[in-house]
N, C-alpha and C positions, 0 to 999 in steps of 0.2 A: 276061170278068171273072174274076179269080182266086177260087178258093174260100176261104172264111173258115175258117181251121184253128182248132180248138178243142183239140187235144190237145197233149200235152207229152212229148217224149222225155227220158227220165231213167235213171239207173242207181239200182236200189234198194240198200238197205243191205248185202246180201251180194254186191254187184258185178254183179248180172244187169241186162241192158237191159230197159227197160219203156216202155210208152206209158200216159199218164194223162189222164182226162177228168173234168170236174166240171160238175155242172149244179145248179140250184136249181128244185125242183118245188113248186107250190102245192097240196100234198097233205100231210096227216099221214103220219109215218113208217111207220104200218102199211099205208097204201095203196101207197106206193113199194115197201115190202117185197114186196107182191103182184106189182108189176111184175117183180121179179127173181127170185121163186121159184115162182110159179104158171105151169104149163105153158100154160094158155090165154092168159094175159098175155104171157109170153115170145114166144109165136107171133106177136104183132104186131110185134116189133122185133128179137128175138135171131135170128142168122142160121141156126140149126139148131133144130128141135124139140128141147126139153130137158126130160126127165122126171126129176125130182130126188127122190132118197130123202134127205129133209131131216135128216141127222144126220151128225156127223163119221164119216168112213169110208164114208158111204153112196155108192151108185152113182148116176151120172148117165148116162142114155142119150141120145145125140145122134143125130137122123136128120132127113131131109127137105131138107137143103141140097143143091141141085142141083149144087154144085161140090165136095162132100166126101163121103167115104164115111161110113156109120153108123159110130159109135164109142161107146166108154164112157169115163167120167171118174170121179174120186173127189172127194167132198167133203172138203176139207182143214180147213175151220173153219166154225162156224156159231154166231152169237150173235144169235138173233131178237130184235129186228128190225133189228139194227145191222151185222151182217157175215155175208157169205157168200163163201167162197173155194173154188174147185175147180180141178181139172186138166182140161185140154181140149186134146187134140192136141199134148201136149208143152209147152204154155204153161200158165201159171196165170192165173186171173181172180179178181180181188178186187172185191167190191162192198161199199163202206162207205157206210152211211147215218147222217146226223146230223140230228136234229130241231132246226131252228132256232127254232121256236115251234110251236103246236098245228096250224098250217096250212101250215108250209113245211118241206121237208127238202132237205138237201144230199146229193146223190147223187155218189159218187166211184167210177169204174171204173178199175182198174189192170190192164192186161194185161202180166204179166211174161213176157217172151219167151224161148223156148228159144235163138233165135239172133237177133243184132242185125240181120242183113239182112232180117228180116221186119217191121221196125219201120214203114216208110212204108206197105207194104202193108196191115198190120193197122190202123194208124191211120186210113187212108182207108176201110177197111171199117167200123171203129167209128163214123166220121162219119156214114156212111149209116145204120147201125143207130140211132144215137142221135138222128138226125133223126126216125126212125120212132117212137121212144120218146118224143121231145119232143112230137110230134103227138098221140100216144096220151094223153100227160099233160094236153094241152089239150082232149081230147075230140074231136080231128079225125080224119079217115080220112087213112090214108097207105098207099100201095101195098105198103110192106114193104121189108125189106132186099134181097130177092132179086128186085127188079124190073127188074134188067138195067142195061146201060150207061147208060140215061137216068137212072139215080138219082144220077149225079154222082160216082161212085167214082174215075173216071180224073182229074177235075179235082183231087179231094183228094189223089190218089196223086202227081200231078205237083207240087202245091203242097208236099207233105211233102218230095219229093226236092229241089225248089229250096230249101227251107229247111234242107237239109243232114241230114235224117234218114236213117239207113242204109237202104239198099234192096238189091235185087238178087235176093231170093228168087223162086222161081217163083210165079206168080199162078194159083190154080186156076181153071179155066174158060177161061183166056186163053192159058196157056203149054202 
């Protein structure tokens, strides 16, 4: 059975390639904000441990991803509880939150890519990570984004390639 793809490949206003995902969570915006800014909450779904100094220009320390070296990034924008943007490994991540009402929040993740050929790889990775976040938001346990090949990454990757999303970049941990 083919994986259900939830991401969109696009070009952002300045011409750079990106992949974008959107979800609606049954939580107030302040709770969803914790999912994207609190290190303990991020540990349940984000691919690396992320310790964030929450201010524009603040440092983010990334560690614990078995396929990536430790690194640092920089906070590009912060508008609590609506927007967090930061650099990570040459890419930019933008988390945009919109309160739909007192109990529902639209969550949008845009991964602006350094290179177009990383789109299918990154989109597949975000599918796995966001499945973990979806489970967390529902109060369910999930093995996490680094649970290995059984997490369905390869099915998503092949699905994005079949959909014509640019690919070809090395895959950490496999190449």
